[in-house]
C-alpha positions as CSV (number, residue, x, y, z in Angstrom):
1,M,1.1,26.6,-8.0
2,T,0.1,23.1,-7.2
3,D,1.7,19.8,-8.3
4,L,-0.6,17.3,-10.0
5,Y,-0.5,13.9,-8.4
6,V,-1.5,11.0,-10.6
7,A,-2.7,7.8,-9.0
8,A,-1.1,5.3,-11.4
9,G,-3.5,2.4,-11.4
10,G,-6.9,3.7,-10.3
11,G,-9.0,1.7,-7.8
12,G,-7.8,2.5,-4.3
13,D,-4.6,4.2,-5.4
14,P,-6.0,7.7,-4.7
15,I,-6.0,6.8,-1.0
16,G,-2.3,6.0,-1.0
17,T,-1.6,8.9,-3.3
18,L,-3.1,11.3,-0.7
19,I,-0.7,9.8,1.9
20,A,2.2,10.3,-0.5
21,A,1.1,13.9,-1.2
22,R,1.0,14.7,2.5
23,T,4.5,13.3,2.7
24,V,6.1,15.0,-0.3
25,T,4.4,18.4,-0.5
26,V,4.3,20.9,2.4
27,D,1.2,22.7,1.2
28,P,-1.9,23.4,3.2
29,A,-4.2,23.3,0.1
30,P,-6.0,20.0,-0.7
31,A,-3.9,17.8,-2.9
32,L,-4.8,17.6,-6.6
33,I,-5.1,13.9,-7.5
34,A,-5.9,12.6,-11.0
35,T,-7.0,9.0,-11.2
36,Y,-8.6,6.4,-13.5
37,A,-12.1,5.2,-12.5
38,W,-10.9,1.6,-12.9
39,E,-11.9,-0.7,-10.1
40,R,-12.3,-4.2,-8.8
41,P,-15.1,-6.3,-10.4
42,E,-17.1,-6.3,-7.1
43,V,-17.2,-2.5,-7.3
44,D,-17.6,-2.1,-11.1
45,P,-18.5,-5.0,-13.4
46,T,-17.1,-3.1,-16.4
47,P,-13.7,-4.5,-17.4
48,R,-12.4,-1.1,-18.5
49,P,-11.7,2.3,-17.1
50,L,-14.8,4.5,-17.0
51,G,-14.9,7.8,-18.9
52,E,-16.7,11.0,-18.6
53,G,-19.7,9.5,-20.4
54,D,-20.1,7.0,-17.6
55,F,-20.8,9.6,-14.9
56,D,-23.4,12.2,-14.0
57,G,-22.5,15.2,-11.9
58,L,-18.8,15.7,-12.7
59,D,-17.5,19.2,-11.8
60,R,-15.5,21.5,-14.1
61,G,-14.7,24.1,-11.5
62,P,-11.1,25.2,-10.6
63,G,-8.5,22.7,-11.8
64,G,-11.0,21.2,-14.3
65,G,-12.0,24.4,-16.2
66,E,-9.2,24.7,-18.7
67,S,-10.0,23.3,-22.1
68,G,-9.1,19.6,-22.2
69,A,-8.3,19.4,-18.4
70,A,-9.8,16.6,-16.3
71,A,-13.2,17.0,-14.6
72,A,-13.5,16.5,-10.9
73,F,-15.5,14.1,-8.8
74,T,-17.8,15.4,-6.1
75,A,-19.7,13.6,-3.4
76,G,-22.8,14.0,-5.6
77,T,-21.2,12.4,-8.7
78,R,-22.9,9.1,-9.8
79,A,-21.8,6.3,-12.1
80,R,-24.4,5.4,-14.7
81,P,-25.6,1.8,-14.2
82,P,-24.5,-0.8,-14.8
83,A,-21.1,0.8,-14.0
84,G,-20.1,1.4,-10.3
85,S,-17.5,3.5,-8.7
86,T,-16.0,4.4,-5.3
87,M,-14.7,7.7,-6.6
88,P,-17.6,9.9,-5.4
89,G,-17.1,8.4,-1.9
90,L,-13.4,9.1,-2.1
91,A,-14.1,12.7,-3.2
92,R,-16.2,13.0,-0.1
93,D,-13.8,11.5,2.4
94,L,-10.3,12.4,1.1
95,P,-9.0,15.9,1.8
96,A,-8.1,16.3,-1.9
97,R,-9.6,17.4,-5.2
98,L,-10.1,14.2,-7.1
99,L,-10.0,14.4,-10.9
100,L,-11.1,11.8,-13.5
101,L,-8.5,10.6,-16.0
102,D,-10.4,9.4,-19.1
103,P,-8.3,7.2,-21.3
104,S,-11.1,6.2,-23.6
105,G,-9.7,8.4,-26.4
106,G,-6.4,6.5,-26.4
107,L,-2.9,7.4,-25.4
108,S,-2.4,10.7,-27.1
109,S,-5.8,12.0,-25.8
110,L,-4.8,10.9,-22.3
111,A,-1.5,12.7,-22.6
112,R,-3.2,15.9,-23.7
113,Q,-5.7,15.7,-20.8
114,I,-2.9,15.2,-18.2
115,A,-0.9,18.1,-19.8
116,A,-3.8,20.5,-19.7
117,T,-4.6,19.5,-16.1
118,A,-1.0,20.0,-15.0
119,R,-0.8,23.3,-16.8
120,A,-4.0,24.5,-15.1
121,A,-2.4,23.6,-11.7
122,G,0.9,25.2,-12.6
123,G,3.1,22.5,-11.2
124,R,5.0,19.4,-12.0
125,I,3.6,15.8,-12.3
126,R,4.1,13.3,-9.5
127,I,3.0,9.7,-10.4
128,V,2.3,7.5,-7.3
129,D,2.0,3.7,-7.5
130,I,1.1,1.7,-4.5
131,G,3.0,-1.6,-4.5
132,G,5.5,-1.1,-7.4
133,D,4.2,-2.9,-10.4
134,V,4.8,0.3,-12.3
135,L,8.4,-1.0,-12.4
136,T,7.4,-4.3,-14.0
137,H,9.7,-6.0,-16.5
138,G,6.7,-7.8,-17.9
139,D,7.7,-11.3,-17.0
140,E,7.1,-11.6,-13.2
141,P,4.9,-14.7,-12.5
142,T,2.7,-12.9,-10.0
143,L,2.0,-9.9,-12.3
144,R,-1.7,-9.2,-12.7
145,S,-2.4,-5.7,-13.9
146,P,0.5,-3.9,-15.6
147,F,-1.5,-2.0,-18.2
148,G,-2.9,1.0,-16.3
149,D,0.5,1.9,-14.8
150,A,2.3,1.6,-18.1
151,L,-0.3,3.7,-19.8
152,T,0.2,6.4,-17.1
153,L,4.0,6.4,-17.6
154,A,3.7,6.7,-21.3
155,A,1.1,9.4,-21.2
156,C,3.1,11.5,-18.8
157,R,6.2,11.0,-20.9
158,L,4.3,12.4,-23.9
159,T,3.3,15.6,-22.0
160,G,6.9,16.7,-21.8
161,I,6.2,18.1,-18.3
162,P,8.8,17.3,-15.5
163,T,7.6,14.2,-13.8
164,T,8.7,12.1,-10.8
165,V,7.6,8.6,-10.1
166,Y,6.9,7.4,-6.5
167,V,6.7,3.8,-5.4
168,A,4.9,3.4,-2.1
169,G,5.1,0.2,0.0
170,P,7.2,-2.0,-2.3
171,G,5.5,-5.4,-2.9
172,L,2.2,-4.6,-1.1
173,D,0.1,-5.1,-4.2
174,G,1.3,-8.7,-4.4
175,E,2.6,-8.3,-8.0
176,I,6.3,-8.0,-7.6
177,D,8.1,-9.1,-4.4
178,E,9.8,-6.6,-2.1
179,R,13.3,-8.0,-2.7
180,T,13.0,-7.7,-6.5
181,L,11.7,-4.1,-6.2
182,L,14.4,-3.0,-3.9
183,G,17.0,-4.1,-6.5
184,R,15.2,-1.9,-9.1
185,L,15.0,0.9,-6.6
186,D,18.7,0.7,-5.7
187,G,20.1,4.2,-5.2
188,C,16.6,5.8,-4.8
189,H,16.2,7.8,-1.7
190,P,13.3,6.6,0.5
191,L,11.0,8.8,2.5
192,T,8.9,7.5,5.4
193,P,5.5,9.1,5.9
194,G,4.5,10.2,9.4
195,T,1.4,8.8,11.0
196,A,-0.4,12.1,10.4
197,A,-0.1,11.6,6.7
198,A,-1.6,8.1,6.9
199,S,-4.3,9.3,9.3
200,A,-5.5,11.9,6.6
201,A,-6.8,8.9,4.7
202,A,-8.6,7.3,7.6
203,G,-12.1,8.4,6.5
204,A,-11.8,6.6,3.2
205,L,-10.1,3.5,4.6
206,A,-13.0,3.1,7.0
207,W,-15.1,1.7,4.1
208,H,-13.1,1.4,0.9
209,P,-12.1,-2.2,-0.2
210,S,-8.5,-1.1,-1.1
211,E,-5.9,-3.6,0.0
212,A,-2.6,-2.1,-1.2
213,S,-3.3,1.4,0.1
214,A,-4.7,-0.1,3.4
215,L,-1.5,-2.2,3.8
216,W,0.7,0.8,3.3
217,A,-1.3,3.0,5.7
218,A,-1.1,0.1,8.3
219,A,2.7,-0.2,7.8
220,V,3.1,3.6,8.3
221,H,1.1,3.2,11.6
222,G,3.6,0.5,12.6
223,A,1.9,-2.8,11.7
224,R,4.3,-5.6,10.9
225,G,4.0,-9.4,10.2
226,T,2.1,-11.5,7.7
227,V,-1.2,-10.4,6.2
228,R,-3.7,-12.5,4.3
229,A,-5.2,-10.6,1.4
230,V,-7.6,-11.8,-1.2
231,N,-5.0,-13.1,-3.6
232,D,-1.8,-13.4,-1.5
233,T,-0.2,-13.7,1.8
234,L,2.0,-10.6,2.2
235,H,4.6,-9.5,4.7
236,L,4.7,-6.1,6.3
237,T,8.3,-5.1,7.0
238,D,10.1,-1.8,7.8
239,V,10.5,-1.3,4.0
240,S,6.7,-1.5,3.6
241,A,6.3,1.9,5.2
242,R,8.6,3.6,2.8
243,L,8.0,5.9,-0.2
244,Y,10.7,5.7,-2.9
245,H,11.1,8.2,-5.8
246,L,12.9,8.1,-9.1
247,P,12.9,10.1,-12.4
248,L,10.2,9.2,-15.0
249,E,12.8,8.1,-17.5
250,E,14.3,5.5,-15.1
251,A,10.8,4.1,-14.4
252,I,10.1,3.8,-18.2
253,A,13.5,2.1,-18.6
254,H,12.2,-0.7,-16.4
255,N,8.8,-1.0,-18.0
256,P,8.7,-2.5,-21.5
257,V,5.0,-1.8,-22.0
258,A,5.5,1.9,-21.3
259,R,8.4,2.0,-23.7
260,A,6.5,0.3,-26.5
261,L,3.5,2.6,-26.0
262,V,5.8,5.7,-26.3
263,E,7.5,4.3,-29.4
264,E,4.4,3.0,-31.1
265,R,1.8,5.6,-30.1
266,P,-1.3,3.3,-30.5
267,A,-4.3,5.3,-31.8
268,T,-6.9,3.7,-29.5
269,L,-7.2,2.3,-26.0
270,Q,-7.9,-1.1,-27.4
271,E,-4.7,-1.0,-29.5
272,A,-2.8,0.1,-26.4
273,A,-4.1,-2.8,-24.4
274,D,-3.1,-5.1,-27.3
275,V,0.5,-3.8,-26.8
276,S,0.3,-4.9,-23.1
277,H,-1.0,-8.3,-24.1
278,R,1.7,-8.8,-26.7
279,I,4.5,-8.1,-24.2
280,T,3.1,-9.5,-20.9
281,G,0.4,-11.9,-22.0
282,I,-2.0,-9.8,-19.9
283,H,-4.7,-7.8,-21.7
284,G,-5.5,-4.6,-19.8
285,L,-9.2,-4.4,-20.7
286,E,-10.1,-7.7,-19.2
287,H,-10.5,-8.3,-15.4
288,E,-7.1,-9.0,-14.0
289,R,-6.1,-12.6,-13.6
290,T,-6.1,-14.2,-10.2
291,P,-4.2,-17.3,-9.0
292,A,-7.4,-19.0,-7.8
293,P,-11.1,-19.2,-8.8
294,R,-13.1,-16.3,-7.6
295,H,-15.9,-16.7,-5.0
296,D,-17.6,-13.4,-5.1
297,P,-19.8,-12.5,-2.1
298,P,-23.5,-11.7,-2.4
299,A,-24.7,-8.2,-3.4
300,G,-25.2,-7.2,0.3
301,G,-27.6,-7.8,3.1
302,A,-26.0,-10.9,4.6
303,P,-25.9,-10.6,8.4
304,V,-22.5,-9.8,10.0
305,P,-21.6,-12.5,12.5
306,D,-20.8,-11.6,16.1
307,R,-17.2,-10.8,17.0
308,D,-16.1,-14.2,18.4
309,V,-17.6,-16.1,15.5
310,A,-16.0,-13.7,12.9
311,L,-12.6,-13.8,14.5
312,K,-12.7,-17.6,14.8
313,T,-13.6,-18.0,11.1
314,L,-11.0,-15.5,10.0
315,R,-8.2,-17.2,12.0
316,E,-9.0,-20.5,10.6
317,A,-9.1,-19.2,7.0
318,A,-6.0,-17.0,7.4
319,D,-3.8,-20.1,8.3
320,G,-1.6,-18.4,10.8
321,A,-1.4,-14.9,9.4
322,D,-1.0,-12.0,11.8
323,H,-3.6,-9.8,10.1
324,V,-6.2,-9.9,7.3
325,T,-7.4,-7.1,5.1
326,L,-10.9,-5.9,5.5
327,R,-11.7,-6.9,1.9
328,Y,-10.4,-10.5,2.6
329,A,-12.4,-10.5,5.9
330,A,-15.6,-9.5,4.2
331,R,-15.3,-12.0,1.4
332,T,-14.4,-14.8,3.8
333,L,-17.4,-14.1,5.9
334,G,-19.7,-14.0,2.9
335,L,-20.2,-10.3,3.0
336,A,-20.1,-7.6,0.3
337,W,-17.4,-4.9,0.3
338,T,-20.2,-2.5,1.2
339,D,-20.5,-4.3,4.6
340,I,-17.0,-3.3,5.6
341,P,-18.1,-0.5,7.9
342,A,-20.5,-2.8,9.8
343,L,-17.8,-5.5,10.0
344,R,-15.3,-3.0,11.5
345,E,-17.9,-2.0,14.1
346,V,-18.5,-5.6,15.1
347,L,-14.8,-6.3,15.2
348,G,-14.0,-3.1,17.1
349,T,-11.2,-2.2,14.8
350,G,-10.2,1.3,13.9
351,T,-7.2,0.3,11.8
352,P,-6.9,-0.5,8.1
353,L,-6.3,-4.2,8.9
354,V,-7.9,-6.8,11.2
355,R,-5.3,-8.1,13.7
356,L,-5.7,-11.8,14.5
357,V,-2.9,-12.4,17.0
């Protein structure tokens, strides 16, 4: 019997979900992690979650063989252009079986898919959100991407399968601040992952442009202080390393989009996104809003500056921050996210962040 972990928002959330699984479940078997293929524009220009029809080479072996259950990514899976995805790389580098959640058929279809996958595994459902916007009230001024998390909550509620929600690294996604989230998590018992749990994700963090999962892993390893990320300056505290858990119903009680989805049962993904837009002003099938104009890096091939030049540039841009994320560093230096491994080599960093002081 294996619990099904669900990475609430897609993108880099499977990395943090692996750390959570290593913290919560004492099981030598690889974790079973279901995730959307829903990523940053620099990875995938498609402003929607990718479905099975967007990939070649998905696997329907153990855990994906039951009728209606999710198919698995492998290192050989490929997104069909123009779509792009980091999921095959995560399937290669995470010690987990990574499954595709395909919400293209709408909420009820997604719920059936999650239910079939959980039944095939034989365990309960554990939703993991890195940062905490799964507990949005819909009106936070820094909220950017509430739809995916709300859709996950609603779909899991419709399965009827016992479900627990985990919030990792409160505030680290830059959408709801730590103090506000701690108020919403009052009474929830926190866990603190060990460094071995965070180290299990090191292979993926060596190249993936995730910021929230990277920040959480860094906090677990002991990093503290200010961090300049692409959209925010964030603060790593002792709370940043924690993992909180609460019942599904309590999480839904916080989230008005999830409640409306459960009540209204929209028939299509578009209609579900319209619910999010009506309540929060944010449409889930458009690229998330950012507080400043985007300056996307080139498609790759720009030379990586030497270490001294790179650090000088980053210190000037970070305006006194103690660290920067690797995604921020690559963008500031005019590099693509695919240049992160080369940048790490030049900077001589083996950690999820670049330390500036």
